[in-house]
C-alpha positions as CSV (number, residue, x, y, z in Angstrom):
1,L,0.0,0.0,0.0
2,P,1.1,3.6,-0.5
3,P,2.3,5.4,2.7
4,R,-0.3,8.1,2.4
5,V,-3.8,8.7,1.0
6,Y,-5.6,12.0,0.7
7,D,-9.2,13.4,1.1
8,A,-10.3,16.6,-0.7
9,Y,-14.0,17.2,-0.2
10,L,-16.9,19.5,0.3
11,D,-19.3,18.8,3.1
12,F,-22.8,20.2,3.5
13,A,-25.1,19.8,6.4
14,W,-28.6,21.1,7.2
15,F,-30.6,20.5,10.4
16,P,-34.1,21.8,9.6
17,R,-36.9,21.9,12.2
18,F,-40.3,21.3,10.6
19,S,-42.2,21.6,13.9
20,P,-41.4,21.5,17.6
21,A,-41.8,17.7,17.4
22,L,-40.1,16.9,14.1
23,G,-36.7,17.8,12.7
24,A,-34.0,16.2,10.4
25,E,-30.3,15.7,10.1
26,L,-29.3,16.0,6.5
27,G,-25.9,15.9,5.0
28,F,-24.0,15.5,1.7
29,R,-20.3,15.1,0.9
30,T,-18.5,14.8,-2.3
31,G,-14.8,14.7,-3.0
32,V,-11.7,13.0,-4.4
33,Y,-10.2,10.2,-2.3
34,S,-6.9,8.8,-3.6
35,D,-3.2,8.5,-3.2
36,F,-3.1,10.9,-6.2
37,D,-0.9,8.5,-8.1
38,H,-4.0,6.7,-9.3
39,V,-7.1,8.8,-9.9
40,N,-10.2,7.5,-11.8
41,S,-14.0,7.7,-11.5
42,D,-13.8,5.5,-8.3
43,S,-11.7,8.3,-6.7
44,V,-14.8,10.6,-6.7
45,R,-17.1,9.5,-4.0
46,F,-20.6,10.7,-3.0
47,M,-21.8,10.2,0.6
48,G,-24.9,11.3,2.4
49,R,-26.8,11.2,5.6
50,G,-30.5,11.4,6.3
51,A,-32.2,11.0,9.7
52,A,-35.5,12.0,11.3
53,D,-35.3,13.8,14.7
54,I,-38.5,13.1,16.6
55,A,-39.1,14.8,20.0
56,I,-40.3,12.2,22.4
57,A,-39.9,14.5,25.5
58,P,-38.8,18.1,25.9
59,D,-35.2,17.0,26.5
60,M,-35.1,13.8,24.4
61,D,-35.2,13.0,20.7
62,L,-35.4,9.7,18.8
63,V,-33.0,9.8,15.8
64,A,-33.5,7.2,13.0
65,G,-32.3,7.1,9.4
66,A,-29.3,6.0,7.3
67,V,-25.9,7.1,6.2
68,Y,-24.5,6.2,2.8
69,V,-20.7,5.7,3.2
70,D,-19.9,4.5,-0.4
71,R,-17.2,1.9,0.5
72,V,-16.3,-1.3,-1.3
73,D,-17.9,-3.6,1.2
74,V,-20.1,-1.3,3.3
75,K,-22.5,1.0,1.4
76,I,-25.1,1.9,4.0
77,L,-25.2,2.1,7.8
78,P,-28.2,2.6,10.0
79,V,-28.6,5.7,12.1
80,I,-30.5,4.9,15.3
81,G,-30.5,6.2,18.9
82,I,-31.5,8.8,21.4
83,Y,-30.3,12.4,21.7
84,Y,-30.8,13.4,25.4
85,R,-30.1,16.7,27.1
86,P,-30.7,16.2,30.8
87,T,-29.2,19.5,31.9
88,P,-27.6,22.5,30.2
89,D,-24.2,21.0,31.1
90,W,-24.8,17.5,29.6
91,D,-25.3,16.5,25.9
92,I,-25.8,12.8,25.3
93,Y,-25.9,11.8,21.6
94,A,-26.3,8.0,21.9
95,V,-26.7,7.5,18.2
96,F,-25.0,4.8,16.1
97,P,-22.6,5.1,14.2
98,N,-21.1,8.1,16.0
99,P,-22.3,8.3,19.7
100,K,-20.9,11.1,21.9
101,I,-21.4,12.1,25.5
102,R,-20.3,15.7,26.2
103,R,-20.1,17.7,29.4
104,F,-19.5,21.4,29.9
105,L,-16.3,22.0,31.9
106,A,-15.7,25.7,32.2
107,T,-15.6,29.1,30.5
108,V,-12.2,30.6,30.1
109,G,-12.5,34.2,28.9
110,T,-15.1,34.0,26.2
111,T,-14.3,30.4,25.2
112,K,-16.4,27.4,26.5
113,W,-14.6,24.1,27.2
114,Y,-16.2,20.7,27.1
115,G,-14.9,17.2,27.8
116,Y,-16.3,14.2,25.9
117,A,-16.3,10.5,25.3
118,A,-17.2,9.2,21.9
119,G,-17.4,6.2,19.6
120,E,-16.9,6.1,15.9
121,Y,-17.2,3.7,13.0
122,G,-14.1,5.0,11.3
123,G,-12.1,4.5,8.1
124,G,-12.6,5.4,4.5
125,S,-12.1,4.3,0.9
126,W,-9.4,5.4,-1.6
127,T,-8.1,4.5,-5.0
128,V,-4.4,3.6,-4.9
129,S,-1.5,2.5,-7.0
130,R,0.0,-0.9,-5.9
131,E,3.2,-2.5,-7.2
132,T,1.3,-4.7,-9.7
133,T,-2.1,-3.0,-10.2
134,A,-4.3,0.0,-9.5
135,D,-6.9,-0.8,-6.8
136,R,-9.5,0.7,-4.5
137,I,-9.1,-0.1,-0.8
138,D,-11.4,0.4,2.2
139,Y,-10.0,0.9,5.7
140,N,-12.6,0.1,8.4
141,D,-12.2,0.3,12.2
142,I,-14.0,1.0,15.5
143,R,-12.8,3.9,17.7
144,V,-13.3,4.7,21.4
145,I,-12.3,8.3,21.9
146,G,-11.8,10.8,24.8
147,G,-11.2,14.5,24.2
148,L,-11.5,18.2,24.9
149,E,-13.6,20.5,22.7
150,W,-13.7,24.3,22.7
151,E,-16.1,26.9,21.2
152,T,-15.7,30.7,20.9
153,Q,-18.5,33.3,20.7
154,T,-17.8,33.6,17.0
155,Q,-18.7,29.8,16.6
156,I,-15.0,28.8,15.9
157,R,-14.7,25.3,17.3
158,G,-11.8,23.0,17.9
159,H,-11.0,19.6,19.5
160,L,-8.1,17.6,20.8
161,E,-8.6,13.8,21.3
162,I,-7.0,10.5,21.9
163,G,-8.6,7.2,20.9
164,Y,-8.1,3.4,21.0
165,V,-8.7,1.9,17.5
166,F,-9.6,-1.8,17.1
167,D,-11.3,-4.2,14.8
168,R,-9.2,-2.7,12.0
169,E,-9.5,-4.1,8.5
170,I,-8.2,-3.3,5.0
171,V,-10.4,-4.6,2.2
172,F,-9.0,-4.7,-1.4
173,D,-11.5,-4.2,-4.3
174,S,-9.3,-6.4,-6.5
175,G,-9.6,-9.3,-4.0
176,D,-5.8,-9.7,-4.0
177,P,-5.4,-10.2,-1.0
178,P,-9.1,-10.5,0.1
179,N,-8.3,-8.4,3.2
180,F,-5.7,-7.6,5.8
181,K,-6.2,-7.0,9.6
182,P,-3.7,-4.6,11.2
183,N,-3.1,-4.6,14.9
184,D,-5.0,-2.4,17.3
185,T,-3.5,1.1,17.7
186,I,-3.8,4.5,19.4
187,M,-5.1,7.6,17.5
188,L,-4.3,11.3,18.2
189,R,-6.4,13.8,16.4
190,A,-7.0,17.6,16.4
191,G,-9.1,19.9,14.4
192,V,-10.6,23.3,14.0
193,D,-14.1,24.2,12.4
194,F,-15.2,27.6,11.4
């Protein structure tokens, strides 16, 4: 496999509220996923998310729908769970495939800080050049994550996290080899959204 693969994409999300009892989580992403040595029509991927958000109590919603991940083996995953906000300090998004429990920690200046624990069905899919052939590969894993998140008054957000990654698998579209299972590992990740 190549030592690096790249993602270049646009991501759109919309969370409309049709009534106090009914909302939605809608998303669309398209981009190029490749090692950029081998780019073809399979390098361009289209992914989407659609879920209903049904209020079953003033502080609890039922979330149900599907996410289209456009991978070699896995195309669609269910979206199912509960979004619970018991107090202003707690935010419990117990929804597969990306659950997250977040707690407000403190305000420092004008920045709010949160601590969180999360789970994630991780990975992706890329077109790559191999020694003997061009191929498309999937990388699938499960992640257990702990982290810190911050948010400014201007809605700039960031996070720092560490995670344990297990049940790792690389699937080859060519079938040569059928798949490969790397060892468990540790993940460090940081990001900023604006």
